[in-house]
VEXFI-982163 format. One record per residue: residue number from 1; x, y, z of N, C-alpha, C in turn. Coordinates in Angstrom, 2 decimals. Last residue first. Layout:
REM residues N
ATOM   num      n.c1      n.c2      n.c3     ca.c1     ca.c2     ca.c3      c.c1      c.c2      c.c3
ATOM   NUM         X         Y         Z         X         Y         Z         X         Y         Z
...
REM end
This chain:
REM residues 193
ATOM   num      n.c1      n.c2      n.c3     ca.c1     ca.c2     ca.c3      c.c1      c.c2      c.c3
ATOM   193     63.53     87.95   -159.89     63.83     87.37   -158.58     65.12     86.60   -158.63
ATOM   192     63.83     89.87   -161.95     62.51     89.60   -161.38     62.66     89.00   -159.99
ATOM   191     65.77     92.35   -163.31     65.83     91.21   -162.41     64.46     91.06   -161.76
ATOM   190     65.57     93.24   -166.73     65.18     93.51   -165.34     65.27     92.25   -164.53
ATOM   189     67.09     94.64   -169.51     66.98     93.41   -168.71     66.65     93.82   -167.29
ATOM   188     66.59     95.93   -172.81     66.63     96.12   -171.36     66.43     94.78   -170.66
ATOM   187     68.74     95.99   -175.76     67.48     95.90   -175.05     67.67     96.13   -173.57
ATOM   186     70.11     96.04   -179.04     70.19     96.43   -177.64     68.80     96.38   -177.02
ATOM   185     71.14     93.49   -181.39     70.17     94.49   -180.91     70.39     94.79   -179.44
ATOM   184     72.78     91.39   -182.03     73.38     92.72   -182.01     72.43     93.80   -181.55
ATOM   183     70.34     89.50   -183.74     71.62     89.49   -183.03     72.25     90.88   -183.15
ATOM   182     66.95     90.75   -183.46     68.10     90.28   -184.22     69.35     90.29   -183.36
ATOM   181     64.18     89.66   -181.35     65.12     90.60   -181.92     66.27     89.95   -182.65
ATOM   180     63.34     87.88   -178.26     63.04     88.51   -179.55     64.18     89.38   -180.04
ATOM   179     64.82     84.95   -177.02     64.52     86.35   -176.77     64.31     87.00   -178.14
ATOM   178     64.28     81.53   -175.85     64.59     82.56   -176.85     64.18     83.95   -176.38
ATOM   177     65.78     79.55   -173.17     64.79     79.88   -174.19     65.24     81.01   -175.09
ATOM   176     67.48     80.81   -170.37     66.80     79.66   -170.97     65.75     80.13   -171.97
ATOM   175     70.36     82.87   -170.76     68.99     82.69   -170.28     68.33     81.56   -171.06
ATOM   174     73.47     83.74   -169.79     72.79     82.74   -170.60     71.41     82.52   -170.00
ATOM   173     75.27     86.73   -169.87     74.23     85.97   -169.20     73.64     84.99   -170.21
ATOM   172     78.49     88.06   -169.54     77.53     87.39   -170.43     76.57     86.56   -169.60
ATOM   171     80.86     89.27   -168.63     79.58     89.98   -168.48     78.52     89.41   -169.44
ATOM   170     83.26     88.02   -168.42     82.85     88.41   -169.78     81.56     89.23   -169.77
ATOM   169     83.22     87.73   -165.59     84.38     88.32   -166.28     83.99     88.84   -167.66
ATOM   168     80.81     86.47   -164.93     81.07     87.82   -164.42     82.22     88.50   -165.17
ATOM   167     78.49     84.73   -166.50     79.94     84.85   -166.52     80.29     86.28   -166.14
ATOM   166     75.83     82.87   -165.45     76.29     84.25   -165.57     77.80     84.28   -165.45
ATOM   165     73.24     80.57   -166.58     74.57     80.89   -166.04     74.87     82.37   -166.25
ATOM   164     70.43     80.57   -166.74     71.15     79.30   -166.70     72.55     79.51   -166.12
ATOM   163     67.62     82.23   -165.58     69.06     82.35   -165.84     69.69     80.98   -165.70
ATOM   162     64.46     82.11   -167.27     65.32     81.69   -166.16     66.78     81.89   -166.55
ATOM   161     62.55     84.90   -168.57     63.39     83.71   -168.73     64.13     83.40   -167.44
ATOM   160     59.89     86.57   -170.05     60.51     86.23   -168.77     61.26     84.91   -168.94
ATOM   159     59.72     89.19   -172.54     59.61     87.79   -172.12     60.31     87.60   -170.78
ATOM   158     58.32     91.63   -174.63     58.90     91.34   -173.33     58.65     89.88   -172.96
ATOM   157     58.78     93.61   -177.46     58.30     92.33   -176.95     59.04     92.01   -175.66
ATOM   156     57.97     96.27   -179.59     58.58     95.87   -178.32     57.93     94.58   -177.82
ATOM   155     58.30     95.72   -183.09     57.48     96.06   -181.94     58.17     95.56   -180.69
ATOM   154     59.14     94.96   -185.68     59.72     96.14   -185.03     58.82     96.66   -183.92
ATOM   153     56.23     93.69   -187.54     57.48     93.59   -186.78     57.90     94.93   -186.21
ATOM   152     54.74     95.19   -190.33     54.85     93.98   -189.51     56.21     93.93   -188.84
ATOM   151     52.34     97.31   -191.74     53.69     97.19   -191.17     53.73     96.03   -190.18
ATOM   150     49.89     95.49   -193.73     50.46     96.66   -193.08     51.85     96.37   -192.55
ATOM   149     46.66     94.06   -194.56     48.10     94.22   -194.78     48.61     95.47   -194.08
ATOM   148     44.37     93.35   -191.77     44.68     93.79   -193.13     46.19     93.87   -193.31
ATOM   147     41.78     92.58   -189.74     43.15     92.16   -190.07     43.41     92.45   -191.53
ATOM   146     39.94     95.12   -188.16     40.01     94.18   -189.28     41.47     93.86   -189.59
ATOM   145     39.55     97.04   -186.26     40.25     95.84   -185.85     40.36     94.79   -186.94
ATOM   144     36.32     98.21   -187.29     37.59     98.45   -186.62     38.21     97.12   -186.19
ATOM   143     34.89     97.40   -190.49     34.86     97.34   -189.03     36.26     97.58   -188.45
ATOM   142     34.23     99.57   -193.12     35.09     98.48   -192.65     35.12     98.53   -191.13
ATOM   141     30.74    100.26   -193.91     32.13    100.65   -193.63     32.91     99.42   -193.20
ATOM   140     28.03     99.64   -193.91     28.58    100.46   -194.99     29.99    100.96   -194.74
ATOM   139     26.83     97.91   -192.13     26.99     99.30   -191.72     27.67    100.17   -192.77
ATOM   138     24.64     98.08   -194.78     24.66     98.16   -193.32     25.85     97.36   -192.80
ATOM   137     25.32     97.79   -197.50     24.73     99.05   -197.02     24.80     99.19   -195.51
ATOM   136     27.87     95.50   -197.01     27.17     96.32   -198.01     26.58     97.57   -197.33
ATOM   135     31.16     95.28   -195.46     29.77     94.88   -195.64     29.12     95.78   -196.69
ATOM   134     34.63     94.33   -196.17     33.56     95.14   -195.59     32.19     94.55   -195.83
ATOM   133     36.49     92.66   -197.36     36.87     93.34   -196.11     35.73     94.10   -195.46
ATOM   132     37.14     89.63   -199.09     36.19     90.69   -198.76     36.55     91.32   -197.42
ATOM   131     40.70     88.96   -199.43     39.29     88.69   -199.72     38.42     89.87   -199.35
ATOM   130     43.40     89.26   -199.21     42.64     89.08   -197.97     41.18     88.71   -198.22
ATOM   129     45.47     87.33   -201.53     44.74     88.52   -201.08     43.90     88.20   -199.84
ATOM   128     46.84     85.39   -202.88     47.37     85.80   -201.57     46.65     87.05   -201.04
ATOM   127     44.65     84.55   -204.85     45.85     83.81   -204.45     46.29     84.19   -203.03
ATOM   126     42.17     84.71   -206.66     42.25     84.85   -205.19     43.43     84.03   -204.69
ATOM   125     41.53     84.10   -209.15     41.95     85.49   -208.93     42.11     85.77   -207.43
ATOM   124     42.33     81.19   -211.04     41.89     81.81   -209.78     42.37     83.25   -209.72
ATOM   123     43.50     80.24   -213.33     42.15     80.79   -213.43     41.66     81.44   -212.15
ATOM   122     45.35     77.60   -211.92     45.14     78.49   -213.06     43.68     78.95   -213.09
ATOM   121     45.70     77.51   -208.29     45.52     76.94   -209.62     45.26     78.01   -210.67
ATOM   120     45.84     78.07   -205.68     46.97     78.53   -206.49     46.84     78.08   -207.93
ATOM   119     43.05     79.31   -203.80     43.68     78.26   -204.61     44.78     78.84   -205.50
ATOM   118     43.94     81.74   -201.20     43.04     81.01   -202.08     43.76     79.94   -202.86
ATOM   117     44.82     82.02   -197.68     44.92     82.34   -199.09     43.97     81.47   -199.91
ATOM   116     44.99     81.81   -194.89     45.24     80.63   -195.71     45.46     80.98   -197.18
ATOM   115     46.79     84.16   -192.78     45.62     83.78   -193.59     45.99     82.61   -194.50
ATOM   114     48.71     85.13   -190.98     48.58     83.69   -191.18     47.31     83.29   -191.91
ATOM   113     49.26     87.82   -190.70     48.23     87.25   -189.84     48.01     85.76   -190.03
ATOM   112     51.54     88.31   -192.39     51.32     89.08   -191.15     50.36     88.40   -190.19
ATOM   111     51.43     86.57   -194.58     52.63     86.61   -193.75     52.35     87.24   -192.39
ATOM   110     48.79     87.08   -195.45     49.25     85.70   -195.27     50.47     85.68   -194.36
ATOM   109     48.52     89.84   -195.70     47.77     89.17   -194.64     48.25     87.73   -194.42
ATOM   108     51.80     91.36   -196.32     50.43     91.01   -196.63     49.79     90.20   -195.51
ATOM   107     53.87     93.99   -194.99     53.59     92.58   -195.25     52.11     92.37   -195.52
ATOM   106     56.48     96.18   -194.89     55.07     96.09   -195.26     54.78     94.66   -195.68
ATOM   105     58.92     95.00   -192.46     58.41     95.94   -193.44     56.91     95.79   -193.69
ATOM   104     59.87     93.52   -190.42     59.66     92.81   -191.69     59.03     93.71   -192.75
ATOM   103     62.11     93.72   -187.74     61.20     94.45   -188.61     61.08     93.74   -189.96
ATOM   102     62.23     91.64   -184.91     62.78     91.94   -186.23     61.72     92.65   -187.07
ATOM   101     61.25     93.35   -181.84     61.26     92.21   -182.75     61.88     92.63   -184.08
ATOM   100     63.11     94.82   -179.24     62.27     95.02   -180.41     62.39     93.81   -181.31
ATOM    99     63.01     93.51   -175.86     63.71     93.81   -177.11     62.68     94.13   -178.18
ATOM    98     63.37     92.91   -172.52     62.54     93.63   -173.48     63.39     94.02   -174.69
ATOM    97     63.31     90.34   -170.06     64.05     91.06   -171.10     63.09     91.66   -172.11
ATOM    96     63.55     89.50   -166.75     62.59     89.92   -167.77     63.35     90.75   -168.79
ATOM    95     64.82     86.62   -164.97     64.93     87.98   -165.50     63.85     88.22   -166.55
ATOM    94     65.58     84.67   -162.10     64.66     84.93   -163.20     64.81     86.40   -163.63
ATOM    93     67.74     84.69   -160.33     67.28     83.40   -160.88     66.40     83.59   -162.11
ATOM    92     70.62     86.50   -159.14     69.32     86.44   -159.82     69.02     85.05   -160.36
ATOM    91     73.08     86.90   -158.06     72.14     86.12   -157.26     70.79     85.92   -157.95
ATOM    90     74.33     88.46   -159.99     75.01     87.24   -159.52     74.05     86.33   -158.77
ATOM    89     72.75     90.72   -160.31     72.75     89.71   -161.38     73.38     88.40   -160.92
ATOM    88     73.31     92.35   -158.06     72.01     91.67   -158.16     71.95     90.59   -159.24
ATOM    87     75.97     93.28   -158.77     75.80     92.27   -157.72     74.42     91.60   -157.79
ATOM    86     76.58     95.34   -160.48     76.06     94.10   -161.08     75.86     92.99   -160.05
ATOM    85     76.26     98.83   -160.64     76.42     97.68   -159.74     75.79     96.43   -160.35
ATOM    84     77.99    100.85   -162.93     76.71    100.24   -162.55     76.96     98.96   -161.76
ATOM    83     80.49    103.15   -161.74     80.11    101.96   -162.51     78.80    101.38   -161.99
ATOM    82     79.10    106.35   -160.71     80.20    105.42   -160.95     79.75    104.25   -161.81
ATOM    81     77.25    107.95   -158.02     77.72    107.85   -159.40     78.91    106.89   -159.51
ATOM    80     75.39    106.06   -155.51     76.18    107.20   -155.98     76.66    106.92   -157.40
ATOM    79     73.96    103.82   -155.11     73.57    104.96   -154.30     74.29    106.22   -154.75
ATOM    78     72.80    101.25   -157.34     73.78    102.24   -156.93     73.15    103.31   -156.05
ATOM    77     70.93     99.62   -158.41     71.37     99.27   -157.07     72.35    100.30   -156.51
ATOM    76     68.12    101.11   -160.15     69.51    100.65   -160.08     69.87    100.39   -158.62
ATOM    75     65.34    101.39   -162.26     65.81    101.07   -160.91     67.24    100.55   -160.98
ATOM    74     64.99    102.44   -164.83     63.93    102.61   -163.84     64.38    102.32   -162.42
ATOM    73     67.38    104.42   -166.54     67.00    103.11   -166.06     66.03    103.29   -164.89
ATOM    72     67.76    106.38   -169.37     67.26    106.37   -167.99     66.83    104.95   -167.64
ATOM    71     70.74    107.10   -171.29     69.42    106.50   -171.12     69.04    106.59   -169.64
ATOM    70     73.11    108.08   -173.81     72.51    108.26   -172.48     71.11    107.66   -172.45
ATOM    69     76.26    107.56   -175.30     74.82    107.35   -175.39     74.25    107.42   -173.98
ATOM    68     79.02    107.52   -175.09     78.41    108.54   -175.93     76.90    108.36   -176.13
ATOM    67     81.82    106.73   -173.77     80.43    106.73   -173.27     79.66    107.86   -173.96
ATOM    66     84.27    107.34   -174.93     83.63    106.05   -175.24     82.16    106.05   -174.84
ATOM    65     85.31    109.68   -173.93     84.63    109.75   -175.23     83.91    108.45   -175.59
ATOM    64     84.54    109.62   -170.35     85.45    109.56   -171.49     84.63    109.58   -172.78
ATOM    63     82.92    111.99   -168.12     82.99    110.72   -168.83     84.02    110.79   -169.95
ATOM    62     81.92    114.02   -166.35     83.30    113.52   -166.27     83.49    112.17   -166.92
ATOM    61     79.47    115.21   -166.66     79.53    114.05   -165.78     80.92    113.43   -165.68
ATOM    60     80.14    117.36   -168.37     79.35    117.60   -167.15     79.49    116.45   -166.15
ATOM    59     81.42    116.11   -170.51     82.19    117.03   -169.66     81.47    117.24   -168.33
ATOM    58     79.26    114.69   -171.59     80.44    113.96   -171.13     81.28    114.82   -170.20
ATOM    57     77.56    116.80   -172.31     77.12    115.86   -171.28     78.32    115.09   -170.71
ATOM    56     79.17    117.97   -174.32     78.79    118.75   -173.14     78.34    117.86   -171.99
ATOM    55     79.26    115.89   -176.19     80.51    116.33   -175.56     80.22    117.14   -174.29
ATOM    54     76.59    115.86   -177.00     77.12    114.70   -176.27     78.40    115.09   -175.53
ATOM    53     76.55    118.36   -178.29     75.62    118.09   -177.19     76.12    116.92   -176.34
ATOM    52     78.47    118.08   -180.31     78.68    119.05   -179.23     77.77    118.79   -178.03
ATOM    51     78.88    114.50   -180.87     78.61    115.86   -181.32     78.75    116.80   -180.12
ATOM    50     79.93    111.23   -181.90     79.91    112.31   -180.92     79.58    113.63   -181.60
ATOM    49     77.84    108.64   -183.26     78.94    109.59   -183.37     78.80    110.67   -182.30
ATOM    48     77.00    105.41   -181.97     76.60    106.78   -182.26     77.82    107.70   -182.31
ATOM    47     77.44    102.89   -181.14     78.05    103.26   -182.41     77.74    104.69   -182.81
ATOM    46     78.03    103.28   -177.59     77.20    102.93   -178.74     77.92    103.36   -180.00
ATOM    45     78.39    102.82   -174.13     79.05    102.95   -175.42     78.11    102.49   -176.53
ATOM    44     76.38    104.74   -171.76     77.03    103.52   -172.25     77.60    103.76   -173.64
ATOM    43     75.07    106.18   -168.80     75.72    106.36   -170.09     76.41    105.06   -170.46
ATOM    42     72.04    107.01   -166.98     73.25    106.23   -167.22     73.79    106.52   -168.60
ATOM    41     70.13    108.20   -164.40     70.61    108.53   -165.74     71.94    107.82   -165.92
ATOM    40     67.85    106.16   -162.49     69.15    106.80   -162.69     69.37    107.12   -164.16
ATOM    39     65.59    105.50   -159.71     65.93    105.54   -161.12     67.23    106.33   -161.31
ATOM    38     65.09    105.84   -157.04     65.89    104.68   -157.42     66.23    104.63   -158.90
ATOM    37     63.86    108.19   -156.27     63.01    107.01   -156.44     63.77    105.76   -156.89
ATOM    36     65.89    110.10   -156.34     65.41    109.63   -155.04     64.58    108.36   -155.15
ATOM    35     68.39    109.29   -158.90     67.23    110.02   -158.37     66.78    109.40   -157.05
ATOM    34     71.76    109.65   -159.75     70.75    108.77   -159.16     69.64    109.64   -158.57
ATOM    33     73.75    110.09   -162.68     73.05    110.68   -161.54     71.96    109.74   -161.08
ATOM    32     75.38    108.27   -164.13     75.68    109.70   -164.12     75.02    110.41   -162.94
ATOM    31     76.90    105.19   -164.18     75.77    105.92   -163.59     76.17    107.38   -163.49
ATOM    30     77.97    103.46   -167.04     78.32    104.39   -165.96     77.05    105.09   -165.48
ATOM    29     78.40    100.15   -168.26     77.53    101.31   -168.06     78.00    102.14   -166.87
ATOM    28     78.97     97.76   -170.56     79.68     98.55   -169.56     78.96     99.89   -169.43
ATOM    27     76.18     95.54   -171.06     77.08     96.60   -171.51     77.73     97.30   -170.33
ATOM    26     75.95     92.12   -170.95     75.64     93.33   -170.18     76.66     94.39   -170.58
ATOM    25     74.86     90.05   -173.49     76.04     90.71   -172.92     75.61     91.99   -172.23
ATOM    24     73.21     86.97   -173.65     73.03     88.42   -173.55     74.26     89.02   -172.87
ATOM    23     72.26     84.13   -175.39     73.38     84.80   -174.73     73.17     86.32   -174.81
ATOM    22     69.79     81.74   -174.81     70.13     82.98   -175.50     71.21     83.68   -174.70
ATOM    21     69.63     78.15   -175.11     69.84     79.37   -174.34     70.10     80.54   -175.28
ATOM    20     68.24     74.92   -174.83     68.48     76.08   -175.70     68.59     77.35   -174.86
ATOM    19     69.94     72.33   -173.20     68.90     73.35   -173.04     69.21     74.48   -174.03
ATOM    18     70.46     68.78   -173.42     70.88     70.16   -173.70     69.67     71.10   -173.62
ATOM    17     71.03     66.29   -171.35     69.86     66.95   -171.92     70.24     68.41   -172.15
ATOM    16     73.67     65.75   -170.90     72.83     64.64   -171.32     71.52     65.16   -171.90
ATOM    15     75.34     68.66   -172.32     75.00     67.73   -171.26     74.14     66.62   -171.80
ATOM    14     75.76     72.00   -172.94     76.30     70.68   -173.25     76.00     69.78   -172.06
ATOM    13     73.26     74.35   -174.04     74.15     73.80   -173.03     74.62     72.42   -173.46
ATOM    12     73.35     76.43   -176.97     72.73     75.40   -176.13     73.75     74.91   -175.13
ATOM    11     72.44     79.61   -178.40     73.33     78.47   -178.29     72.59     77.39   -177.50
ATOM    10     71.91     82.75   -180.09     71.44     81.57   -179.39     72.49     80.47   -179.41
ATOM     9     73.31     86.05   -179.42     72.73     85.02   -180.27     72.28     83.84   -179.42
ATOM     8     73.63     88.55   -178.15     74.73     87.94   -178.90     74.18     86.92   -179.88
ATOM     7     72.04     91.50   -177.44     71.79     90.10   -177.77     72.95     89.58   -178.63
ATOM     6     73.03     93.55   -174.79     73.10     93.32   -176.23     72.89     91.83   -176.48
ATOM     5     71.45     95.56   -172.22     72.12     94.36   -172.71     72.09     94.31   -174.23
ATOM     4     71.21     97.47   -169.37     71.19     97.54   -170.83     72.04     96.40   -171.35
ATOM     3     69.15     96.72   -166.49     70.45     96.78   -167.18     70.22     96.92   -168.67
ATOM     2     67.64     97.19   -163.28     67.54     97.19   -164.73     68.92     97.39   -165.35
ATOM     1     66.22     95.63   -160.45     67.34     96.29   -161.04     67.27     96.14   -162.56
REM end
């Protein structure tokens, strides 16, 4: 079963041995249509503004103005339209969460790949640069896969975590360990077992 979740942040359990946990809030989601293979078109609330296209979808599926974002979930427990079924989350032990990592923009090789860099002393011309990147006459080009400066972060990252607790009233899941992405990011959560 798949759900759309928002990352609240990190915390820890209180006890003789505290466990670091990440808090994930399951968004209030409506199932618009269920396909034969178990996938479904769902709608949820987002900061997105309404327009005529969204208004047409809301009228078609009988949704209120709050549900203004649509997505496809790979597998749901519902057989018909309505609120998304959360019963599988109550019995779940392990989940897989997919979030985008924090975007760090254009980064050099030291930040992006962990290069050591050169001496920081006076007179050096090799501080934070990558150094030599190619060969001479043979093969006369830069090899594919060379670690170079470029865009860093904002990539999809998937991790598997154990569930520590699930608050059904607040719709908050506490999973053991960390999950990628900034607080407030939306991601997907799949029940593994």
